[in-house]
C-alpha positions as CSV (number, residue, x, y, z in Angstrom):
1,M,10.2,-37.1,-38.2
2,S,11.9,-34.2,-38.5
3,N,9.0,-32.1,-38.9
4,L,8.2,-33.1,-35.1
5,R,10.6,-32.7,-34.2
6,A,10.6,-29.3,-35.3
7,A,7.4,-28.4,-34.0
8,P,8.5,-27.5,-30.8
9,Q,11.0,-24.7,-31.6
10,I,8.4,-23.3,-33.4
11,L,6.2,-23.4,-31.1
12,K,8.0,-22.6,-28.5
13,P,8.5,-18.8,-29.1
14,A,4.5,-18.4,-29.6
15,A,4.4,-20.8,-26.1
16,R,6.9,-18.2,-23.9
17,R,4.5,-15.6,-25.8
18,V,1.2,-17.1,-24.2
19,A,2.4,-18.1,-20.9
20,L,4.1,-14.7,-20.7
21,L,0.7,-13.4,-21.7
22,C,-1.4,-15.4,-18.7
23,I,1.4,-14.0,-16.0
24,A,0.5,-10.9,-16.8
25,I,-2.8,-10.8,-16.8
26,C,-2.9,-13.4,-13.8
27,C,-0.6,-11.3,-11.8
28,G,-2.2,-8.2,-13.0
29,G,-5.0,-7.9,-10.7
30,C,-1.6,-8.5,-8.6
31,D,-0.8,-5.3,-8.2
32,G,-4.2,-3.6,-9.0
33,V,-6.1,-1.3,-6.4
34,D,-7.4,-3.8,-4.5
35,G,-4.9,-6.6,-4.9
36,G,-3.6,-8.4,-1.9
37,L,-4.0,-5.4,1.0
38,Q,-4.4,-7.6,4.4
39,S,-4.9,-5.8,7.9
40,L,-2.9,-6.3,10.4
41,N,-6.6,-8.8,11.3
42,G,-6.0,-11.0,7.9
43,E,-8.9,-10.0,6.2
44,P,-9.3,-8.5,2.4
45,L,-8.7,-4.2,2.1
46,S,-10.7,-2.9,-0.5
47,T,-9.3,0.1,-1.2
48,D,-12.2,0.5,-4.9
49,G,-11.4,4.1,-6.2
50,K,-10.2,5.8,-2.9
51,I,-7.1,7.3,-2.6
52,L,-4.5,5.8,0.1
53,L,-2.3,7.4,2.9
54,V,0.7,4.4,3.4
55,N,1.4,6.0,6.8
56,Y,4.7,4.2,7.7
57,W,4.9,4.9,11.7
58,A,7.2,3.5,14.6
59,E,6.5,2.9,18.2
60,W,10.1,4.8,19.3
61,C,9.5,8.0,16.8
62,A,8.4,10.9,18.1
63,P,6.9,12.2,16.1
64,C,4.7,9.0,14.6
65,R,3.3,9.5,17.8
66,E,2.0,13.0,17.4
67,E,0.9,12.4,13.8
68,I,-1.5,9.7,15.3
69,P,-4.5,11.7,16.1
70,E,-3.4,14.0,13.3
71,L,-4.3,11.4,11.2
72,N,-6.9,9.6,13.4
73,A,-8.9,12.5,12.1
74,F,-8.3,12.8,8.8
75,Y,-9.7,8.9,8.4
76,R,-12.5,10.2,10.2
77,E,-13.2,12.8,7.8
78,H,-12.3,11.7,4.7
79,G,-12.9,7.7,5.0
80,E,-15.7,7.6,2.1
81,K,-12.8,8.3,-0.4
82,V,-9.0,8.0,1.0
83,L,-8.0,5.4,3.0
84,V,-5.2,5.8,5.5
85,L,-3.7,2.8,6.1
86,G,-1.5,2.3,8.8
87,V,2.6,0.2,8.5
88,N,4.7,-0.5,11.5
89,F,8.0,0.9,10.4
90,D,9.8,-2.0,12.2
91,Q,7.5,-5.5,10.8
92,L,7.0,-6.4,14.9
93,P,4.4,-9.4,15.4
94,A,1.2,-9.0,14.7
95,E,-0.2,-9.0,18.1
96,Q,2.7,-6.5,19.0
97,V,1.8,-4.2,16.6
98,R,-2.0,-4.3,17.8
99,L,-1.2,-3.7,21.8
100,Q,0.9,-0.3,19.9
101,A,-2.0,0.2,18.1
102,D,-4.4,0.5,21.1
103,R,-1.8,3.1,23.5
104,F,-1.4,5.3,21.0
105,A,-5.1,4.9,19.7
106,I,-5.1,4.7,16.4
107,E,-8.3,4.8,14.4
108,F,-6.9,3.4,10.9
109,P,-6.7,-0.5,9.8
110,L,-3.0,-1.7,10.3
111,L,-1.5,-3.5,6.7
112,A,-0.1,-6.7,8.2
113,A,2.7,-6.9,5.6
114,A,4.7,-3.9,4.5
115,P,4.2,-2.9,0.9
116,E,7.4,-3.6,0.0
117,G,7.8,-2.0,-4.1
118,R,4.6,-2.6,-4.8
119,W,4.0,1.0,-6.0
120,G,7.7,1.0,-7.5
121,Q,9.1,2.6,-3.8
122,P,11.5,1.6,-0.8
123,I,10.6,1.4,2.3
124,P,11.2,5.2,3.4
125,Q,14.3,5.4,6.0
126,V,13.0,8.5,7.6
127,L,9.6,7.8,10.1
128,P,7.0,9.6,10.3
129,S,6.7,9.4,5.5
130,T,3.3,9.0,3.9
131,F,3.2,7.8,0.5
132,I,0.3,9.2,-1.6
133,I,-0.8,6.6,-3.7
134,D,-3.9,7.4,-6.1
135,T,-7.2,5.9,-7.0
136,T,-5.7,3.8,-10.0
137,G,-2.8,2.5,-7.3
138,H,-0.2,4.9,-8.6
139,W,2.3,6.2,-6.5
140,R,2.0,10.7,-7.1
141,R,4.4,11.9,-3.8
142,T,5.2,10.9,-0.1
143,L,5.2,13.5,3.2
144,V,8.4,13.4,4.8
145,G,7.5,14.5,8.5
146,P,4.6,14.3,10.8
147,Q,1.4,16.1,8.9
148,T,-1.7,17.6,10.8
149,A,-4.8,16.5,9.3
150,E,-5.2,19.8,6.4
151,S,-1.5,18.7,5.6
152,L,-3.3,15.6,4.2
153,A,-6.5,16.8,3.3
154,A,-4.1,19.9,0.4
155,A,-2.2,16.4,-0.5
156,V,-5.5,14.5,-1.5
157,A,-6.6,17.8,-3.0
158,E,-3.4,18.0,-5.6
159,V,-4.2,14.2,-6.2
160,Q,-7.7,14.9,-7.1
161,D,-7.3,17.6,-9.4
């Protein structure tokens, strides 16, 4: 009988390792390049092989509003290699964000929720801010302040090298 009681104690560390391995395997895809990003419309966003520009904006942010046409132009020109994603800083309800996006003529996809901590970065405290995420899903740099299509292209070129 004492051998039966010892068995769980012996197996416990091994079972714990197996459980942790299973969790790591299952969740490994959750934070991968394609894992779990959804558009404001609830559609999954395919990010495979693309650099991400994750732009935080708000309606009340004048520099954000000035930057949107530059982000649109960059998105139109580089959309096959770079995915521009917008995040409403105020995390308003989806319908409000849609109305603001229409008012500002945002052409790039908007995320349904802020990817807080996803790339090891806190939500920016200065707007506009744009995270650059490489094709492997790793944060590389944060651009602070309004960008132009040219400055975005230069920043992306640095990540591609």
